[in-house]
Each structure stands twice: as C-alpha cells, then as structure tokens.
C-alpha positions in Angstrom: 0.0 0.0 0.0 2.8 2.4 0.9 4.6 1.5 -2.4 1.5 2.1 -4.4 1.1 5.5 -2.7 4.7 6.4 -3.6 4.2 5.4 -7.2 1.0 7.6 -7.4 2.8 10.6 -5.9 5.7 10.1 -8.3 3.3 10.0 -11.2 1.8 13.3 -10.0 5.0 15.1 -9.1 7.2 14.1 -12.0 5.3 16.1 -14.6 5.4 19.1 -12.3 9.2 18.9 -12.0 9.6 18.1 -15.7 7.5 21.1 -16.7 9.6 23.5 -14.7 12.9 22.2 -16.2 11.3 22.3 -19.7 10.4 26.0 -19.3 13.9 26.9 -18.1 15.5 25.0 -21.0 13.2 26.7 -23.5 14.1 30.2 -22.1 17.8 29.5 -22.4 17.4 28.2 -25.9 15.5 31.4 -26.9 18.2 33.6 -25.4 20.9 31.8 -27.5 18.8 32.2 -30.7 18.4 35.9 -30.1 22.1 36.3 -29.4 22.9 34.6 -32.7 20.5 36.9 -34.5 22.2 39.9 -32.9 25.7 38.7 -34.0 24.4 38.2 -37.5 22.9 41.7 -37.5 26.3 43.1 -36.5 28.0 41.3 -39.4 25.5 42.5 -41.9 25.8 46.1 -40.6 29.6 46.0 -40.8 29.4 44.6 -44.4 27.1 47.5 -45.4 24.2 45.1 -46.2 21.8 47.1 -44.0 21.7 50.8 -43.3 22.5 52.2 -39.8 19.0 53.3 -38.9 17.5 49.9 -39.7 20.3 48.2 -37.9 19.7 50.3 -34.8 16.0 49.5 -34.8 16.7 45.8 -35.3 19.3 45.8 -32.6 16.9 47.4 -30.1 14.2 44.9 -30.8 16.5 41.9 -30.6 18.0 43.2 -27.3 14.5 43.6 -25.9 13.7 40.0 -26.8 16.9 38.8 -25.2 16.1 40.6 -21.9 12.5 39.1 -22.0 13.8 35.6 -22.7 16.4 35.8 -19.9 13.7 37.0 -17.5 11.4 34.1 -18.4 14.3 31.6 -18.0 15.2 33.0 -14.6 11.6 32.8 -13.4 11.3 29.2 -14.6 14.5 28.2 -12.7 13.1 29.9 -9.6 9.8 28.1 -9.9 11.6 24.8 -10.2 14.0 25.4 -7.3 11.5 24.0 -4.6 9.9 20.9 -6.1 13.1 18.9 -5.9 13.2 18.6 -2.1 9.4 19.0 -1.8 8.8 16.0 -4.0 11.4 13.9 -2.3 9.9 14.7 1.1 6.4 13.9 -0.1 7.5 10.6 -1.7 8.9 9.5 1.6 6.7 11.2 4.3 3.2 10.6 2.9 3.5 6.8 2.5 5.2 6.5 5.9 2.5 8.6 7.6 -0.2 6.7 5.8 1.2 3.3 6.9 1.7 4.4 10.5 -1.8 5.8 10.7 -3.3 2.7 9.2 -1.3 0.4 11.6 -2.4 2.5 14.5 -6.2 2.8 13.7 -6.8 0.2 11.1 -7.4 -3.6 11.3 -4.8 -5.2 9.0 -5.6 -8.6 10.7 -9.1 -8.7 9.3 -9.6 -11.0 6.3 -10.7 -9.6 3.0 -14.5 -9.7 2.4 -15.5 -9.8 -1.3 -18.8 -8.1 -2.1 -20.6 -11.3 -3.0 -19.7 -12.8 0.4 -20.8 -9.6 2.2 -24.1 -9.6 0.4 -24.6 -13.3 1.2 -24.0 -12.8 4.9 -25.7 -9.4 5.3 -28.5 -10.6 7.5 -26.4 -12.9 9.7 -23.8 -10.1 10.2 -26.5 -7.4 10.8 -24.9 -5.4 8.0 -27.6 -2.8 7.4 -26.0 -1.0 4.4 -25.5 -4.4 2.7 -29.1 -5.5 3.4 -30.4 -2.3 1.9 -28.3 -2.8 -1.2 -29.7 -6.4 -1.5 -33.3 -5.2 -1.3 -32.6 -2.3 -3.7 -31.1 -4.7 -6.2 -34.1 -6.9 -5.8 -36.5 -4.0 -6.3 -34.6 -2.9 -9.4 -35.6 -6.2 -11.0 -39.0 -6.4 -9.4 -40.3 -2.8 -8.9 -43.8 -3.8 -8.1 -42.9 -6.0 -5.1 -44.8 -4.3 -2.3 -43.2 -6.5 0.4 -39.8 -5.3 -0.8 -40.7 -1.7 -0.5 -42.3 -2.2 2.9 -39.1 -3.9 4.1 -36.9 -1.1 2.7 -38.8 1.8 4.1 -38.1 1.3 7.8 -34.4 0.7 7.0 -34.2 4.0 5.2 -35.9 5.7 8.1 -33.5 4.2 10.7 -30.6 5.8 8.6 -32.3 9.2 8.6 -33.2 9.0 4.9 -36.7 10.2 5.4 -37.5 11.2 1.8 -36.4 7.8 0.5 -38.4 6.1 3.3 -41.5 8.1 2.4 -41.2 7.1 -1.2 -40.7 3.4 -0.3 -43.8 3.5 2.0 -45.8 5.1 -0.8 -44.8 2.4 -3.3 -45.5 -0.3 -0.7 -49.0 1.1 -0.3 -49.4 1.6 -4.0 -48.4 -2.0 -5.0 -49.8 -3.8 -2.0 -52.8 -3.9 0.3 -52.6 -0.9 2.6 -53.6 -1.2 6.3 -53.9 1.4 9.1 -50.4 0.7 10.5 -48.7 1.0 7.2 -50.5 4.2 6.3 -49.6 5.7 9.7 -46.0 4.8 9.3 -46.1 6.6 5.9 -47.7 9.7 7.5 -45.3 9.7 10.4 -42.4 9.7 7.9 -43.9 12.7 6.1 -44.0 14.4 9.5 -40.3 13.6 10.1 -39.4 15.2 6.7 -41.1 18.4 7.8 -39.4 18.4 11.3 -42.6 17.6 13.2 -45.1 19.7 11.2 -48.1 17.9 9.9 -48.7 19.0 6.3 -52.0 18.6 4.4 -50.5 15.6 2.7 -49.7 13.9 6.0 -53.1 14.7 7.4 -54.7 13.1 4.3 -52.6 10.0 4.9 -53.7 9.8 8.6 -57.3 10.2 7.5 -56.8 7.3 5.2 -55.4 5.2 8.0 -58.4 6.0 10.2 -60.8 5.2 7.3 -59.3 1.7 7.4 -59.3 1.4 11.2 -61.0 4.2 13.2 -59.6 2.9 16.4 -55.9 2.8 15.4 -54.3 4.8 18.3 -51.2 6.1 16.5 -53.2 7.6 13.6 -55.7 9.1 16.1 -52.8 10.8 18.0 -51.4 12.3 14.8 -54.8 13.4 13.6 -55.4 15.2 16.9 -52.0 16.8 16.7 -52.8 18.0 13.2 -55.9 19.8 14.5 -53.7 21.3 17.3 -51.2 22.6 14.9 -53.9 24.1 12.7 -55.3 26.1 15.6 -58.4 23.8 15.9 -57.7 23.3 19.6 -61.3 22.4 20.6 -61.3 19.6 18.0 -57.8 18.5 19.1 -58.8 18.4 22.7 -61.8 16.3 21.9 -59.7 13.9 19.9 -57.0 13.6 22.6 -59.6 13.1 25.4 -61.4 10.4 23.4 -58.1 8.7 22.7 -57.2 8.8 26.4 -60.6 7.4 27.4 -60.0 4.4 25.1 -56.4 3.8 26.1 -55.5 0.8 28.2 -54.1 1.7 31.6 -50.6 0.5 30.7 -50.5 2.1 27.2 -47.0 3.5 26.7 -48.3 6.5 24.8 -50.7 7.7 27.5 -48.1 10.2 28.8 -47.7 11.7 25.3 -51.5 12.2 25.1 -51.7 13.7 28.6 -48.8 16.1 27.7 -50.7 17.3 24.7 -53.9 17.8 26.7 -51.9 19.8 29.2 -50.7 22.1 26.5 -54.3 22.6 25.2 -55.8 23.2 28.7 -55.3 26.9 29.2 -58.6 28.6 29.4 -60.3 28.4 26.0 -59.5 30.2 22.8 -61.0 33.6 23.4 -63.0 35.8 25.7 -66.0 34.0 27.3 -69.4 34.6 25.7 -72.7 34.4 27.6 -75.8 32.8 26.1 -77.4 36.1 25.1 -74.2 37.2 23.3 -74.0 33.9 21.5 -77.6 34.1 20.4 -77.2 37.7 19.1 -73.9 36.8 17.3 -75.7 34.0 15.4 -78.1 36.7 13.9 -75.3 39.0 12.8 -73.4 39.2 9.5 -69.9 37.9 9.4 -68.5 41.4 9.4 -70.6 42.6 12.4 -69.8 39.4 14.3 -66.1 40.0 13.7 -66.3 43.5 14.9 -68.3 42.5 18.0 -65.6 39.9 18.9 -62.8 42.4 18.3 -64.6 44.9 20.6 -64.9 42.3 23.3 -61.2 41.4 23.0 -60.2 45.1 23.3 -62.4 45.4 26.4 -60.7 42.4 27.9 -57.3 43.9 27.2 -58.3 47.2 28.9 -59.6 45.3 31.9 -56.3 43.4 32.2 -54.4 46.7 32.1 -56.2 47.7 35.2 -56.2 44.3 36.9 -53.4 42.2 35.7 -53.7 39.4 38.3 -56.1 37.4 36.1 -53.9 34.7 34.5 -57.0 33.1 32.9 -57.9 36.4 31.3 -54.3 36.9 29.9 -54.5 33.4 28.4 -57.8 34.1 26.8 -56.6 37.4 25.5 -53.5 35.9 23.8 -55.5 33.1 22.2 -58.2 35.6 21.1 -55.5 37.9 19.5 -54.2 34.9 17.5 -57.7 33.9 16.4 -58.2 37.4 15.1 -54.8 37.2 13.3 -53.3 39.9 15.5 -50.0 38.2 16.2 -48.1 41.3 17.2 -50.7 42.2 19.8 -50.7 38.6 21.0 -46.9 38.9 21.6 -47.5 42.2 23.4 -50.1 40.5 25.7 -47.7 37.6 26.3 -44.9 40.0 27.3 -47.2 41.9 29.6 -48.4 38.7 31.2 -44.9 37.5 31.7 -43.9 40.7 33.4 -47.0 40.5 35.6 -46.3 37.0 36.7 -42.5 37.0 36.6 -42.3 35.7 40.2 -44.9 32.9 39.6 -43.3 29.8 38.1 -46.6 28.0 37.5 -48.1 31.0 35.7 -44.9 31.4 33.6 -45.1 27.7 32.7 -48.7 28.1 31.4 -47.6 31.2 29.4 -44.8 29.2 27.9 -47.2 26.5 26.7 -49.3 29.2 24.9 -46.2 30.8 23.5 -45.0 27.5 22.0 -48.4 26.7 20.6 -48.7 30.0 18.7 -44.9 30.3 18.0 -44.7 33.6 19.8 -41.4 35.1 20.8 -40.7 37.5 23.6 -39.8 41.0 22.5 -38.4 42.1 25.8 
C-alpha cells in the first residue's frame, strides 16, 4: 500500500518537475537564438548590407527580446527550485505517515470480504447497508414488489433517509394492500421530513389510516396533533380526550397524550361569551360578528391593564388575538403577562405553553 502510494505521488509530481525544467531550458534556448541573431545583424551592418537606422532599430528589438527571454528563463528556474526537495519529502513522508496511521487505527488482521460474500452474509452479520443494497437490487428487478418496499422503508428511516423512506412507503401502499399501520408509518415519515409539522398531505394519509381502522391509536394521535397545529384546539382536545378514554391503563403512549392535553388546557380560545351574546352573534353578518368579537377582546385587554392578576384572562386574550390574526398584539399581551407573573413559576409555565403553541417570541 505504501509502495503504491509512492508510485502515485511520483506520477503526480514528476510532470510538475519536468514542466519546470522544460520551461527553463526553452528560455535558455530562446536567449541563445536571439544572441545569434544579434551577432548576424552586426556582421550585416559591418558589411554594409543594412543601413545604420534599420540596424539600430533591429538591434533594439533583438536586445528587448533577449532581456525578456532571460527573465522568463530565470523565473522558470526559480519556480523549479523547490519541487526537488518537496517531491522527495512527499515521496517519503506521505507513504510512511499513511502506513503508521493505518497500523495505529486500522485492522490489517481482518480478512478480505468480497462483495458477494458480504451480500450473502448481510442478514447474519447485521450489515444494514449491505441488506439495503440487496433489497434495492431486488426491487430494481421487481419494482412492483410491495413487500420489498415495505421492508426497505423502515431501513431508510433508521438511517435518517426520510425522503427515501416516504417514497418506499408510498410504493408499498401503491403496489400492496394498505392497512392502518402502514398508512400511519407513511404519514409519520412525512412528519419527520417536515421536522414535526403535519402537512396537508400527511393529514390526508392519517385520515386514510383512520378510514381503514378508526380505532388505530397512533393515527388518532397524529390526527389530533394536526388539529392542534392548525389552531383547531377544541377539536384537538376532543380527539385527545377520546383517545385517552379508550387507552389501556398500561398504554406506553398515555403520557404523550396527557402532555398534549396539558398544552391545550389553558382557558379556552378567546373571551368567554354568555348565552345572550352567542344568540345575538348568530343573527349578525360575518363582518358585524367579527367587529363584536374584536370589541370584546379590546375590552378584555383594557380590563387586564387595570387588573393584571387574572392569568386566565391573559391566556384568553393571547388566544383571542391569534384567532383574530393579531400576532403582534398577542406577543405584546404575552410579554405583559410574563412581566405581571415574573415571580410565579406556575403561571410562567402556562404562558410558555401558549407561547409554543402559537410560535410567539418574547420582545423584551
């Protein structure tokens, strides 16, 4: 291995050294040619074969070319001064360092493993990359093999190749018989691609899983989470509570559901409405109803400025601002509430939950 490395370095460095010498030799040759021309010019001028003014002009031009050629030859010699020792050092040092490094960190005692042998023993050896290659080669020959795609998809996902995994799940569903578990795995992979966000496509996949099995817990969880991310917190809360009610006492995912419910718990999504207000709102136009709600939110904000100890009111105000699309005002309310409850850890924790849900950032 060290010998081959030396040969490769020699093959790379020799042309560099040769090109430097060639340039210097060419420059010296040009200088000699111009000097011969100058000598011939002097002979012609002495013999009267060329007039003095023409001889002077030719002499100046040849002298200029001599100076230029000498300069080029000198630069070539300078450029070629270093590669001699540099190449020698490289030819010796690099193979030695490579060999020492390999003997220190490598495993020269391991036997060779031809590709065919590696492929044949991939499963027994737990060689995940080799197993993936085997399945990929199989699917290249049989692209409609649903079982092959279903085997390949989780392997891709374990390696963090989420886009490849999603495509494998899609083909497994396309060419096979989909079930709720497979559909949910596909949807979950789409969520991983988007760093935890549930897109419209992923929500559609979870809906498909629930159409096949309405009781499938994992699909129900993600479908509730989709509602939560879309701001449909009432629907999300209902879905999570129903899932928790159906969950066995020892279900490992109960904690995750309870955590989601805790994040949804703070005090509704806007200012409380009494029965008369709700009845009147039903008879209003959409514009009048929006104005009425905005007025109620503003009055809630004014009340909290005078009495800021109402945590429940602050939570309603922040949620109501977001419902109205007033994110800047929601951030202002969040900051005011944090200042009001800066010494209350429990209150700050609830405010942090609302902040994360609406992706609000403190401005102070």
